[in-house]
C-alpha positions in Angstrom: -55.2 -97.4 81.6 -56.4 -94.2 83.3 -59.6 -93.8 85.1 -61.5 -91.0 83.9 -64.9 -89.4 84.1 -67.0 -91.8 81.7 -65.7 -94.8 84.2 -67.4 -92.7 87.1 -70.5 -92.4 85.3 -70.9 -95.9 84.1 -70.9 -96.7 88.3 -73.0 -94.2 88.6 -75.9 -95.0 85.9 -75.2 -98.6 86.8 -76.0 -98.3 90.7 -78.8 -96.1 89.7 -80.4 -98.6 87.3 -80.0 -101.0 90.7 -81.4 -98.7 93.0 -84.6 -97.8 90.3 -84.9 -101.6 89.8 -85.2 -102.5 94.0 -87.6 -99.4 94.3 -89.8 -100.7 91.5 -89.4 -104.3 92.2 -89.7 -104.9 96.3 -93.0 -105.3 98.5 -90.2 -104.9 101.4 -90.6 -101.7 102.7 -86.6 -102.1 103.7 -85.6 -103.4 100.6 -87.7 -100.1 98.9 -85.4 -97.7 101.5 -82.4 -99.4 100.4 -83.3 -98.8 96.7 -83.8 -95.3 97.6 -80.3 -95.2 99.1 -78.6 -96.7 96.1 -80.2 -93.8 93.8 -79.0 -91.3 96.3 -75.4 -93.0 96.3 -75.5 -93.0 92.6 -75.8 -88.9 92.6 -73.1 -88.9 94.9 -70.7 -90.4 92.6 -71.4 -88.0 90.3 -71.5 -85.1 92.1 -68.1 -86.0 93.3 -66.9 -87.0 89.4 -67.7 -83.8 87.9 -66.5 -81.8 90.4 -63.2 -83.4 90.1 -63.0 -83.6 86.2 -64.7 -80.4 85.7 -63.4 -77.6 87.9 -61.0 -79.5 90.6 -62.8 -77.4 93.3 -64.3 -79.2 96.4 -67.9 -77.8 95.3 -69.1 -81.8 94.8 -67.9 -82.8 97.9 -69.9 -80.5 99.8 -73.1 -81.3 96.9 -72.3 -85.2 98.5 -72.2 -84.4 101.7 -75.5 -82.8 101.9 -77.2 -85.7 100.2 -75.7 -87.9 102.7 -77.2 -86.0 105.4 -80.1 -85.4 103.6 -80.2 -90.0 103.4 -79.4 -90.1 106.8 -82.7 -87.7 108.0 -84.7 -90.3 104.8 -83.4 -93.5 106.5 -84.5 -92.3 110.5 -87.6 -91.3 109.2 -88.2 -94.2 107.0 -87.7 -96.6 109.7 -90.1 -94.8 112.0 -92.6 -95.6 109.2 -91.4 -99.0 109.1 -91.6 -99.4 112.7 -95.3 -98.0 113.2 -96.5 -99.8 110.1 -95.0 -103.0 111.9 -96.9 -102.6 115.2 -100.0 -102.2 113.3 -100.1 -104.8 110.6 -97.3 -107.2 112.0 -95.5 -107.1 108.4 -93.4 -104.6 106.9 -95.3 -105.1 103.0 -96.1 -101.9 101.6 -99.3 -103.1 99.8 -100.6 -103.6 104.1 -100.6 -100.1 104.4 -103.3 -99.2 101.8 -105.7 -99.9 104.3 -104.3 -96.3 106.4 -106.2 -94.9 103.3 -109.8 -95.6 104.8 
């Protein structure tokens, strides 16, 4: 049995679904950031799979590297925000940040 494009798309869809479920159901900021990382990784799988099976060139891999750099920047900024919220409220519950509106 050969692994085709459909297999990669199914893996990407499962990762996207798990990431979306994690973002929507978790109250912990670190868990939400991990869910966003899962969503970005599912996009990377699709980029590389479509690039390989459609044209055979490296365009999808270049896009995936760009997304990886974007995810690293997002993780650094997100963790800095989480640390700032933890210093103020002594919790990483995202609902505690609602009092920042006042």
